[in-house]
C-alpha positions in Angstrom: -9.9 -24.3 60.6 -12.7 -23.2 62.9 -13.4 -19.6 63.8 -12.2 -19.3 67.4 -12.3 -16.6 70.1 -9.0 -15.2 68.9 -10.6 -14.5 65.6 -13.4 -12.4 67.2 -11.6 -10.9 70.1 -13.4 -7.5 69.9 -16.8 -9.2 69.9 -16.2 -10.9 73.3 -16.5 -7.7 75.2 -19.2 -5.0 75.4 -18.7 -1.5 73.9 -18.6 -2.0 70.1 -20.6 0.6 68.3 -20.9 -1.4 65.0 -19.6 -4.5 63.3 -19.5 -3.6 59.6 -18.9 -5.7 56.5 -22.1 -7.9 56.6 -24.6 -5.2 56.0 -24.1 -4.8 52.3 -27.1 -5.3 50.0 -28.0 -8.6 48.6 -26.3 -9.8 45.4 -28.4 -8.5 42.5 -29.9 -11.0 40.2 -28.4 -10.2 36.8 -28.9 -13.7 35.3 -32.7 -13.8 34.8 -32.7 -11.4 31.9 -29.9 -13.3 30.2 -30.8 -17.0 30.6 -33.7 -19.4 30.3 -33.8 -21.3 33.5 -34.9 -25.0 33.7 -34.8 -27.7 36.3 -32.6 -30.8 35.7 -32.8 -34.3 37.1 -29.6 -35.7 35.7 -25.8 -35.2 36.0 -25.9 -33.5 32.6 -28.4 -32.3 30.1 -28.1 -32.4 26.3 -29.9 -30.4 23.7 -29.6 -31.3 20.0 -30.3 -29.1 17.0 -32.7 -30.8 14.6 -32.8 -29.2 11.2 -35.9 -28.9 9.0 -36.1 -28.8 5.3 -34.7 -26.4 2.7 -36.8 -24.3 0.4 -39.2 -26.3 -1.8 -38.2 -26.5 -5.5 -40.5 -26.3 -8.5 -41.9 -29.6 -9.6 -42.3 -29.7 -13.4 -45.0 -31.5 -15.2 -44.4 -35.2 -15.2 -41.2 -35.0 -13.1 -40.6 -36.7 -9.9 -41.1 -34.8 -6.6 -37.8 -33.8 -4.8 -37.1 -35.5 -1.5 -35.3 -33.8 1.3 -33.9 -35.0 4.6 -34.3 -33.5 8.1 -31.5 -34.5 10.4 -29.8 -33.9 13.7 -26.8 -31.5 13.9 -24.7 -30.5 16.8 -25.4 -31.3 20.5 -25.0 -28.9 23.4 -24.2 -30.4 26.8 -24.7 -28.9 30.2 -22.8 -30.6 33.0 -23.9 -29.7 36.5 -21.3 -28.4 38.9 -21.5 -28.6 42.6 -20.9 -25.3 44.4 -20.4 -25.4 48.1 -19.0 -23.3 51.0 -18.7 -24.0 54.7 -17.4 -22.5 57.9 -17.2 -23.8 61.5 -17.2 -22.0 64.9 -15.8 -23.3 68.1 -18.2 -23.9 71.0 -16.5 -21.3 73.1 -16.7 -18.6 70.4 -20.4 -19.3 70.1 -20.9 -19.0 73.9 -18.8 -15.9 74.4 -19.8 -13.8 71.3 -22.0 -10.9 72.4 -23.2 -9.6 69.1 -25.0 -12.5 67.3 -22.3 -12.4 64.6 -22.6 -16.0 63.5 -26.3 -16.0 62.8 -25.7 -13.1 60.4 -22.7 -14.8 58.9 -24.8 -17.9 58.3 -27.7 -16.1 56.9 -26.0 -13.3 54.9 -22.4 -14.2 54.5 -23.0 -17.6 52.9 -25.9 -16.3 50.8 -23.8 -13.5 49.4 -20.9 -15.8 48.7 -23.0 -18.4 46.9 -25.0 -15.7 45.1 -21.9 -14.0 43.8 -20.4 -17.2 42.5 -23.6 -17.9 40.5 -23.6 -14.4 39.0 -20.0 -14.7 38.0 -20.4 -18.1 36.4 -23.4 -16.9 34.4 -21.6 -13.7 33.3 -18.6 -15.9 32.2 -20.7 -17.4 29.4 -20.7 -13.9 27.9 -17.2 -12.9 29.0 -15.9 -15.9 27.1 -18.3 -15.6 24.2 -15.6 -14.3 21.8 -13.0 -16.7 22.9 -12.4 -19.8 20.7 -11.2 -21.7 23.7 -14.8 -21.8 24.9 -16.5 -23.5 22.0 -20.2 -24.6 22.1 -21.8 -27.6 20.6 -21.1 -26.4 17.0 -17.4 -26.2 17.6 -17.0 -22.4 17.7 -17.6 -19.7 20.4 -21.0 -18.2 21.1 -20.3 -15.0 19.1 -18.6 -16.0 15.9 -18.5 -15.2 12.2 -18.2 -18.9 11.3 -21.0 -20.9 12.8 -21.2 -24.0 10.5 -24.6 -24.9 9.2 -26.0 -28.1 7.8 -26.9 -26.5 4.5 -23.3 -25.7 3.8 -21.2 -22.7 4.6 -21.3 -20.6 7.8 -23.3 -17.9 9.4 -22.4 -15.0 11.7 -23.9 -13.5 14.9 -21.4 -10.7 15.1 -22.6 -7.1 15.0 -20.7 -4.8 12.7 -17.4 -5.6 10.9 -15.8 -8.4 12.8 -18.0 -7.7 15.8 -15.8 -4.8 17.0 -18.1 -1.9 16.8 -18.9 0.4 19.8 -22.5 0.8 20.9 -24.1 3.6 19.0 -27.4 4.3 17.2 -26.0 3.2 13.9 -24.4 0.1 15.3 -27.6 -0.9 17.1 -29.6 -0.4 13.9 -27.1 -2.7 12.1 -27.4 -5.3 14.8 -31.2 -5.2 14.7 -31.1 -5.8 10.9 -28.7 -8.7 11.4 -31.1 -10.3 13.9 -34.1 -9.8 11.6 -32.3 -11.4 8.6 -31.0 -14.4 10.5 -31.6 -17.8 8.9 -31.8 -21.4 10.0 -29.5 -24.2 9.0 -31.3 -24.6 5.7 -31.0 -20.9 4.9 -34.6 -20.0 5.5 -35.4 -16.8 7.4 -36.5 -17.6 10.9 -38.4 -14.4 11.6 -36.3 -13.5 14.7 -36.4 -10.1 16.4 -34.4 -8.5 19.2 -35.8 -8.6 22.7 -33.3 -6.7 24.9 -29.9 -5.1 25.0 -27.2 -6.3 27.5 -24.3 -4.0 28.5 -21.6 -3.3 31.0 -22.2 -0.4 33.4 -20.2 2.1 31.4 -22.6 1.8 28.4 -25.9 2.4 30.4 -25.9 6.2 29.6 -25.5 5.7 25.9 -28.0 2.9 25.9 -30.6 5.0 27.7 -30.3 7.8 25.2 -30.4 5.5 22.2 -33.4 3.5 23.3 -35.5 6.0 25.2 -35.1 9.3 23.4 -38.1 10.1 21.2 -35.8 11.9 18.8 -32.5 10.9 17.4 -29.8 11.4 20.1 -26.9 13.7 19.4 -28.5 15.3 16.3 -29.7 18.9 15.7 -32.8 17.9 13.7 -36.1 16.7 14.9 -36.0 13.3 13.2 -37.7 10.6 15.2 -35.7 7.9 17.0 -36.7 5.0 14.8 -35.6 2.3 17.3 -37.7 3.9 20.0 -40.6 4.7 17.7 -40.9 1.1 16.3 -40.3 -0.5 19.7 -37.5 -2.7 18.2 -36.0 -3.5 21.6 -39.2 -4.0 23.6 -37.6 -5.1 26.9 -35.1 -2.3 27.0 -31.5 -2.7 28.3 -30.0 -4.6 31.2 -26.7 -3.8 32.9 -24.5 -6.6 34.0 -21.8 -5.5 36.4 -19.8 -8.6 35.9 -19.2 -8.2 32.2 -15.4 -8.1 32.1 -15.2 -5.8 29.0 -16.6 -2.3 29.4 -17.3 -2.0 25.6 -18.9 -5.4 25.1 -22.6 -5.5 24.2 -25.2 -8.1 23.2 -28.7 -8.2 21.6 -30.8 -11.0 23.0 -33.3 -12.3 20.5 -36.6 -14.2 20.7 -35.0 -17.4 19.4 -35.7 -20.1 22.1 -33.0 -22.3 23.6 -30.3 -19.7 23.5 -28.4 -19.2 26.8 -29.6 -21.8 29.3 -29.3 -22.2 33.1 -30.1 -25.7 34.5 -30.8 -26.1 38.2 -29.8 -29.6 39.3 -30.1 -29.0 43.1 -31.3 -25.6 44.5 -29.4 -23.8 47.2 -29.7 -25.5 50.6 -28.0 -24.9 53.9 -27.1 -27.3 56.8 -25.9 -26.9 60.3 -24.5 -29.7 62.5 -22.4 -30.0 65.7 -19.2 -32.0 65.9 -19.4 -34.3 68.9 -15.6 -34.5 69.6 -14.8 -30.7 69.4 -18.2 -29.1 70.0 -17.6 -27.0 67.0 -20.7 -25.9 65.0 -20.4 -26.4 61.2 -22.4 -24.5 58.6 -22.6 -25.4 54.9 -24.3 -24.1 51.8 -24.5 -26.1 48.6 -26.2 -26.1 45.2 -25.7 -27.7 41.7 -26.2 -26.0 38.4 -24.8 -25.4 34.9 -24.7 -22.5 32.4 -24.2 -22.6 28.7 -25.9 -22.0 25.3 -27.6 -24.2 22.7 -28.7 -22.0 19.8 -26.2 -19.2 19.0 -29.1 -17.3 17.3 -30.3 -16.4 20.7 -27.6 -13.7 20.9 -25.8 -11.3 18.6 -22.8 -9.5 20.0 -19.9 -7.0 19.6 -16.7 -6.7 21.7 -16.6 -2.9 21.0 -13.8 -1.1 19.3 -11.6 -0.8 22.4 
């Protein structure tokens, strides 16, 4: 249904002091710190894990050398979704509106709506990261104690016992050790390190004290804050207002191909008149996908709550 004059009755006459609701700030970009962004030229993108070799054994004198196999493991698929929103305005409403409402609605309203959708979809990768109904290419959720590996057995990227520890100095230290001792599918250390901490708004105060205090927070002695002193979280912390669990927190690592964002078609807008009605129609559209390939890109905890 088109926006008509009845929908904007107050905007057809002079005397309004303000029209509010479209002056809010732009939707903040909380995705860039979380995702690697790449362009896509297909309906879907696939990324496959290719495992290397295991540790080399001793070759005894006169014995044959041991052969090993490198092989493909699981595949992560990213299927582009089309996101679009439109509105139309009657010819009479355009002519009689006194406050230039529709140019703002086109420029700001559509941009905010499209931007919010993208932020929500990106955050949902992490909101669903402990949910077994949202399995990745290896058949389990992003944050799991049972990621299967080609070499046999499983590995975990949960922080603390069962991934249910609140953010604290001790918990963050344990998470950093887990990141540094992470192994590949052939049980060889990969040399990974943490890059940044990602939290909901309620954890920003604790995160600031833990990461940025030169001395240990909440203690009476003058021991140094080892996390801060060694620079173990070099990019600091990032707040994501769309994390649905206030206690949930994640450590992003320097492992490549973790959480990915593929852009199939960037945001575009169109405007066209309808010949029969005279209505003006406005549309915004883009195509993209979110997901993850290598679970080693993130270690997480749901918190104790």
